[in-house]
SELO-553202 format. One record per residue (C-alpha): residue in one letter; x, z, y. Coordinates in steps of 0.02 Angstrom, whole numbers, plus 50000, padded with zeros to 5 digits. Each point is the difference from the previous one (the first is absolute). Layout:
N
r aa A, east X, up Z, north Y
...
***
This chain:
220
r aa M, east 45886, up 51726, north 44125
r aa R, east 50132, up 49966, north 49895
r aa S, east 50040, up 49961, north 49824
r aa E, east 50121, up 50116, north 49911
r aa S, east 50068, up 49869, north 49908
r aa A, east 49992, up 49864, north 50128
r aa S, east 50135, up 49855, north 49982
r aa I, east 50157, up 50034, north 50066
r aa P, east 50155, up 49865, north 50015
r aa P, east 50096, up 50028, north 49847
r aa S, east 50149, up 50041, north 50117
r aa H, east 49913, up 50150, north 50048
r aa F, east 49963, up 50059, north 49826
r aa S, east 50165, up 50116, north 49967
r aa T, east 49960, up 50089, north 50157
r aa L, east 49821, up 50020, north 49980
r aa A, east 49968, up 50008, north 49804
r aa P, east 49998, up 50196, north 49992
r aa Y, east 49851, up 50016, north 50112
r aa F, east 49917, up 49822, north 49936
r aa S, east 50035, up 50013, north 49827
r aa T, east 49846, up 50025, north 49889
r aa P, east 49987, up 50055, north 49804
r aa T, east 49926, up 49884, north 49897
r aa A, east 49854, up 50050, north 49909
r aa S, east 50105, up 49990, north 49846
r aa S, east 50114, up 50125, north 50062
r aa M, east 49850, up 50135, north 50057
r aa P, east 49995, up 50135, north 49961
r aa Y, east 50047, up 50101, north 50087
r aa S, east 50165, up 50071, north 50047
r aa H, east 49984, up 49847, north 50115
r aa L, east 49869, up 50074, north 50095
r aa N, east 50123, up 50054, north 50135
r aa D, east 50064, up 49830, north 50018
r aa Y, east 49854, up 49950, north 50095
r aa P, east 49987, up 50016, north 50199
r aa A, east 49925, up 50188, north 50029
r aa D, east 49842, up 49913, north 50096
r aa I, east 49952, up 49874, north 49846
r aa R, east 50010, up 50160, north 49896
r aa E, east 49894, up 50105, north 50123
r aa R, east 49884, up 49848, north 50028
r aa A, east 49978, up 49993, north 49793
r aa A, east 49979, up 50187, north 49989
r aa R, east 49839, up 49990, north 50117
r aa V, east 49914, up 49858, north 49898
r aa R, east 49818, up 50057, north 49928
r aa L, east 49933, up 49832, north 49991
r aa A, east 50095, up 49860, north 49934
r aa C, east 49923, up 49823, north 50039
r aa F, east 50053, up 49833, north 49919
r aa D, east 49973, up 49822, north 50048
r aa V, east 49975, up 49902, north 49845
r aa D, east 50052, up 49807, north 50025
r aa G, east 50185, up 50010, north 50050
r aa T, east 50004, up 50172, north 49987
r aa L, east 49952, up 50061, north 49808
r aa T, east 50011, up 49811, north 49945
r aa D, east 50138, up 49873, north 50046
r aa G, east 49888, up 49915, north 50121
r aa R, east 49969, up 49844, north 49900
r aa L, east 49825, up 49957, north 49957
r aa Y, east 49953, up 49930, north 49823
r aa F, east 49840, up 49898, north 49970
r aa D, east 49929, up 49945, north 49822
r aa G, east 49933, up 49847, north 49950
r aa E, east 49845, up 50049, north 50044
r aa G, east 50038, up 50073, north 50177
r aa S, east 50030, up 50177, north 49965
r aa E, east 50126, up 50108, north 50076
r aa L, east 50134, up 50079, north 49909
r aa K, east 50136, up 50125, north 50037
r aa A, east 50146, up 50091, north 49927
r aa F, east 50035, up 50203, north 50034
r aa H, east 50156, up 50076, north 49949
r aa V, east 49972, up 50148, north 49870
r aa H, east 50144, up 50097, north 50088
r aa D, east 49903, up 49989, north 50160
r aa G, east 49840, up 50074, north 49901
r aa Q, east 50099, up 50157, north 49937
r aa G, east 50054, up 50028, north 50166
r aa L, east 49838, up 50001, north 50077
r aa T, east 49929, up 50112, north 49828
r aa L, east 50122, up 50140, north 50050
r aa L, east 49959, up 50008, north 50180
r aa R, east 49823, up 50025, north 49952
r aa K, east 50051, up 50126, north 49871
r aa A, east 50114, up 50086, north 50135
r aa G, east 49839, up 50017, north 50113
r aa I, east 50034, up 49833, north 50118
r aa E, east 49846, up 49912, north 50035
r aa V, east 50028, up 49796, north 49967
r aa A, east 49885, up 49869, north 50080
r aa F, east 50016, up 49810, north 49990
r aa I, east 49948, up 49904, north 50148
r aa T, east 50008, up 49804, north 49995
r aa A, east 49912, up 49876, north 50115
r aa R, east 49979, up 49875, north 49833
r aa G, east 49834, up 50024, north 49902
r aa G, east 49980, up 49988, north 49830
r aa P, east 50009, up 50111, north 49822
r aa I, east 50180, up 50026, north 49966
r aa A, east 50047, up 50141, north 50119
r aa K, east 49841, up 50082, north 49957
r aa R, east 50051, up 49997, north 49818
r aa R, east 50196, up 50042, north 50026
r aa G, east 49932, up 50155, north 50097
r aa T, east 49874, up 50041, north 49849
r aa D, east 50143, up 49985, north 49873
r aa L, east 50093, up 50123, north 50118
r aa G, east 49863, up 50114, north 50031
r aa I, east 50016, up 49969, north 50188
r aa D, east 49830, up 50028, north 50100
r aa E, east 50033, up 49942, north 50159
r aa V, east 50019, up 49800, north 49972
r aa H, east 49937, up 49898, north 50136
r aa V, east 49987, up 49801, north 50001
r aa G, east 49935, up 49884, north 50125
r aa V, east 50065, up 50123, north 50142
r aa K, east 49978, up 49917, north 50173
r aa D, east 50086, up 50163, north 50092
r aa K, east 50134, up 50094, north 49885
r aa L, east 50033, up 50118, north 50140
r aa A, east 49826, up 50058, north 50018
r aa C, east 49991, up 50008, north 49825
r aa V, east 50142, up 50113, north 49975
r aa Q, east 49930, up 50089, north 50136
r aa D, east 49846, up 50035, north 49905
r aa I, east 50094, up 50064, north 49846
r aa A, east 50109, up 50115, north 50095
r aa A, east 49851, up 50086, north 50083
r aa R, east 49912, up 50023, north 49833
r aa L, east 50153, up 50062, north 49937
r aa G, east 50019, up 50123, north 50169
r aa I, east 50173, up 49935, north 50019
r aa T, east 50091, up 49930, north 50161
r aa M, east 50059, up 49817, north 50006
r aa E, east 50182, up 50085, north 50007
r aa Q, east 49955, up 50059, north 49822
r aa V, east 49963, up 49826, north 49951
r aa S, east 50125, up 49859, north 49932
r aa F, east 49965, up 49800, north 49977
r aa M, east 50105, up 49888, north 49913
r aa G, east 49965, up 49817, north 50061
r aa D, east 50092, up 49846, north 50007
r aa D, east 49929, up 49874, north 50153
r aa L, east 49918, up 49982, north 50153
r aa A, east 49821, up 50062, north 49934
r aa D, east 50095, up 50160, north 49975
r aa L, east 50085, up 50038, north 50137
r aa R, east 49858, up 50081, north 50124
r aa V, east 49954, up 50143, north 49867
r aa M, east 50189, up 50031, north 49953
r aa L, east 50056, up 50024, north 50172
r aa Q, east 49863, up 50148, north 50010
r aa T, east 50057, up 50100, north 49831
r aa G, east 50139, up 50115, north 50007
r aa F, east 50091, up 49889, north 49890
r aa A, east 49986, up 49822, north 49975
r aa V, east 50091, up 49900, north 49863
r aa A, east 50031, up 49846, north 49944
r aa P, east 50091, up 49906, north 49851
r aa S, east 50172, up 49923, north 50023
r aa D, east 49926, up 49821, north 49988
r aa A, east 49846, up 50037, north 50135
r aa H, east 49992, up 49897, north 50151
r aa R, east 50132, up 50010, north 50128
r aa W, east 49879, up 50062, north 50130
r aa V, east 49938, up 50125, north 49904
r aa G, east 50168, up 50068, north 49907
r aa E, east 50083, up 50016, north 50183
r aa R, east 49854, up 50121, north 50054
r aa V, east 49976, up 50104, north 49867
r aa H, east 50082, up 50168, north 49959
r aa W, east 50074, up 49955, north 49838
r aa R, east 50015, up 49854, north 49881
r aa T, east 50029, up 50020, north 49816
r aa T, east 50154, up 49921, north 49912
r aa A, east 49876, up 49925, north 49880
r aa R, east 49888, up 49836, north 50018
r aa A, east 49815, up 50016, north 50006
r aa G, east 49914, up 49990, north 49811
r aa H, east 50185, up 50040, north 49946
r aa G, east 50019, up 50174, north 50014
r aa A, east 49963, up 50036, north 50178
r aa A, east 49854, up 50111, north 49990
r aa R, east 50078, up 50105, north 49867
r aa E, east 50173, up 50024, north 50125
r aa F, east 49875, up 50063, north 50131
r aa C, east 49913, up 50117, north 49885
r aa D, east 50155, up 50070, north 49926
r aa L, east 50052, up 50044, north 50182
r aa L, east 49843, up 50092, north 50040
r aa L, east 50005, up 50095, north 49836
r aa A, east 50190, up 50050, north 50029
r aa A, east 49965, up 50049, north 50182
r aa Q, east 49856, up 50101, north 49961
r aa G, east 50093, up 50097, north 49860
r aa H, east 49894, up 49931, north 49850
r aa A, east 50116, up 49891, north 49915
r aa E, east 50109, up 50131, north 49908
r aa R, east 49832, up 50086, north 49921
r aa L, east 49946, up 49837, north 49945
r aa L, east 50134, up 49952, north 49919
r aa E, east 50016, up 50167, north 49923
r aa D, east 49801, up 49966, north 49923
r aa L, east 50057, up 49839, north 49940
r aa L, east 50151, up 50048, north 49905
r aa R, east 49917, up 50183, north 49917
r aa V, east 49947, up 49982, north 49823
r aa E, east 49842, up 50068, north 50044
r aa G, east 49922, up 50008, north 50172
r aa V, east 49905, up 49886, north 50122
r aa R, east 50058, up 49827, north 49989
r aa V, east 50016, up 49890, north 50156
r aa E, east 49969, up 49843, north 49913
r aa G, east 49834, up 49925, north 50055
r aa N, east 49934, up 49820, north 50008
r aa A, east 50127, up 49879, north 50076
***
């Protein structure tokens, strides 16, 4: 499996740029959707369940501890808005992390996400269970992760995605890498791609810009 944004020697950029260029999160939407390779658009269009690792994917990977030893993490509001929009568009969202503790659960509660799984020893089995309950295949599942603990499950999904600063062994094996870093809008960039590929982006923007009607804002 090869990442669409895998590292390329600088001398090759001029000849390969049209294929490997990836729009930034700020340049989406949505007229730029065709800048993505057809395979990436097709994979994004199939996703019904978007799974996310937490540490190093929804956060920047650093762990903070206060004076009493309690763990702290920082999440980006842009990512939270993207995850909220996925749910509004009918795409199920799941957090799946090997670490324990209440922080991921609290973040999931803030965003209205029911599928929050912490202390997971077998991420593949967890994802397969969720997919079975939803009545979908693994080809309709995406997984965004950053390190070796995520790789086994990622390789079994229809769309494996990594932040730009994921570990190299992971980044070179996924279908697509974001241009944004983990904890700094990478998840939002991926959410925007899913929404655009499935035709939801323009409707959501129209709803947001209307004076009256359905609003897309939620907890982020």
